[in-house]
N, C-alpha and C positions, 0 to 999 in steps of 0.2 A: 935745393939751391934755387933762389929766385931768378926769374928771367931778367935779362938786361933790357933796358929800354930799346936797344937796337933790334932786339928779337921780337918785341911785342908791338904789333901795328898800332893799337890805340895809344900806347905810350909814345911812339914815334910821332904820331899825329899831334898829340898834345905838346910835345917838345917843339915841333915846328910852329905851332900856333903861338907858343910863348916867345918865339924869336921875332915875331912881327913887331917892328918898331912902332912906338907911339906916333900918331899922325900919319900912319900908312895903313893900307889894306892889302889883303892877299885873297886871291880867288880860291875856291875849294880845290880846283885842279892843281893850282900851284902849291898849296899846302900838301896835297898828296905827293906831288913830285919831290918836294923838299924832304918829305918823310921817307922817300925811297919807295913809294907806292904809286907809280904812274898809272893813270887812268882809273884811279880809285876815289874820285871826287865825292861820289855818293857815300863812301865809307867815312870820309871826313865829316859829312853832314850827320851821319848816324852817330859817330863818336861824340861830336859836339852836343848833339841832342841828348845823349845818355850821360853826359858828364854832369855831376852835381854842381849846382850854382855856387856852392860854397868855395869851390876851388878858385884860386887867384889866376884866372885864365882870361886873356883878352879875346874871347870868342867873338865879340862884336866887330873885330877887325877883319873877319872872314865874310866875303860877299861873293856873289855869283860872277861868272865870266863876262856878263853883260854890264858889270859895274853897278849892279842893283842889289839891294837887300832882298833876300829870298823870302822873308815873311810877307804875308799879304799887306799891301799898302793900307795904311790907316789902322792896322791892328796894334794892340798894345805892345807886342813884341817888336814890330816894325818901328814904332815910335821910340821905344827904349833904345834899340840899336842905333837908330839915326841920331838921337840926342847924344849918345856916347861918342859917336864918330864926330859929330859937329863940335863937341866939347874939346876934341883933340885937333880942331882946325880943319877938318875935312869938309869940303864944300860939295853940295849936291846941285846939279843942274838938271832940271827936268827929271828928278828922281834918280839920277845916275851920278856915280863918282868917276872922275877922269882917272882911269887906270895908268895912263902915261905919267900923270903928275903925282898921284898918291899910291900907285901900285908898288908892291914889294914882292919879290926882289925886283930891282930895276931891270928892265929888259936887256940891257947890255951885260949884266952880270950873269954868268952861266950857272944854271941850277946845279950842275955837277960840282962846282966849287962850293956851293952852299951845303951840299950833301956831305962833303968831306969835313966841313966845319962843325957838324952836329956833335953834341956832347954824348 
């Protein structure tokens, strides 16, 4: 019997990333929280790194807690992620994204509520 996505941490992480709305970003830590894996931000990075590029996954909407892209500035990966975010209307100021403006979930929304909405 196959495991359900709720039992499989990588599947839970990918489901959480798919929920990030267009024009919004989510931190690695918030993705982990939404997936029901608190304090597992590094696992989020590992899962995203190991996920084949062919999947329809908005990986580029995941950034670090400082509002920055985690790839080295100026690298091809950094530029690709930044271009994708800017194409969705996200603005960078001094290399950072304003998490209060573009962050998801909004800070007033409780993460517990989002957990119960997971498919």
